[in-house]
C-alpha positions, -999 to +999 in steps of 0.1 A: +913-827-592+904-821-557+874-801-551+880-770-532+859-768-502+844-733-501+821-725-473+791-704-482+782-678-458+745-676-449+732-641-454+705-631-430+674-616-447+671-578-442+643-568-418+612-555-435+602-520-426+565-516-418+552-488-439+530-463-421+495-459-436+490-426-455+473-399-435+436-395-442+424-363-455+399-346-431+365-342-448+348-309-439+310-310-435+292-292-464+284-256-457+247-247-451+230-235-481+226-197-482+192-183-486+187-168-520+184-131-519+168-129-553+131-119-552+106-147-561+094-147-596+060-129-598+030-149-609+021-145-645-006-120-652-039-133-663-041-137-700-004-139-704+009-166-726+033-192-711+064-203-729+059-235-747+021-234-746+002-244-778-011-215-798-046-230-798-049-230-760-058-193-758-083-196-786-099-227-770-103-209-736-118-178-752-142-199-771-154-217-739-158-184-721-179-170-749-202-200-749-206-198-711-216-162-714-242-170-740-257-198-718-259-175-688-281-151-708-308-177-712-330-187-683-319-220-667-340-251-673-361-263-644-342-289-624-308-282-640-277-277-619-275-240-630-310-234-618-301-244-583-272-219-582-294-190-591-303-164-564-339-168-553-363-141-564-371-131-528-335-129-517-334-091-516-367-090-498-355-115-471-323-096-467-341-063-462-365-079-436-336-093-417-318-060-417-350-042-405-355-068-377-320-064-364-324-026-363-357-030-343-341-055-319-312-031-314-336-003-305-354-026-281-322-036-263-314+001-259-348+007-242-345-020-216-328+002-190-354+030-195-385+008-200-407+025-174-404+057-194-402+043-229-427+014-226-451+027-251-424+031-278-412-004-270-447-018-273-451-001-307-419-018-319-431-052-308-464-045-326-445-037-358-426-070-356-458-089-351-479-071-377-452-070-404-442-107-395-406-098-394-401-129-372-405-150-404-371-137-416-354-157-387-375-188-392-400-185-365-435-197-372-453-176-345-448-143-328-450-160-294-421-183-302-400-154-314-407-134-283-398-164-261-364-169-278-353-134-289-369-108-266-354-102-232-375-075-216-389-094-186-403-126-197-426-139-225-459-129-208-446-095-200-434-089-236-467-101-251-487-077-229-463-049-237-471-054-274-508-050-266-505-017-248-505+005-280-536-014-292-556-012-260-547+022-245-542+057-259-507+070-256-514+100-234-536+080-210-511+052-209-482+074-200-503+091-173-512+057-157-477+042-159-464+008-169-473-011-137-509+000-137-513-010-174-498-044-168-522-049-139-551-039-161-541-062-189-538-091-164-573-084-152-586-084-187-569-117-195-584-133-164-619-120-172-615-134-207-605-168-194-635-169-171-658-160-199-644-189-221-650-215-194-682-235-199-709-228-175-713-255-148-750-265-144-762-273-109-771-310-104-808-318-109-829-317-078-845-349-064-879-362-075-912-353-060-912-381-035-879-369-020 
């Protein structure tokens, strides 16, 4: 049998279609967090029990508080930490002296502009500071050092002489003479006292008989 010659037709492959990528979903940024309008929880009142706390915690704290109160009733031992925390016995006295000193200084500052008329009163206040040693309350060892640093009435020498006026002169006579005359009199007294304290200078010995 003769083979039948059948021509096969070449079938061209169908073109592939390129699939478009699926669209991406746009991601929105997260919205800012809104401030809470709820009021903040109030702090627990003292002595209030917390949830979940052990029942023995309150008893333990009360026991320690009672022991501390009993210890505070007894005087502290010398050198103990509790002794250093105690208020010194003279604390109230020191506080009162500092208060009095500030009041006197305030009065002196008010007299500065009217010192020619109120010099005797100002001198009496300075005498009180010196005699009562109120300057000790501010840590000064001497009245002179206190006057130099704290008193502003015209200089250290002037203030020291002003404090001597109530001691040397009678008030009526002092007011009649005036501040300038009293200061001049005190200066003359100081110079005379200094001359009296100087050692007497002996004249040199004279020459011998044969001179």
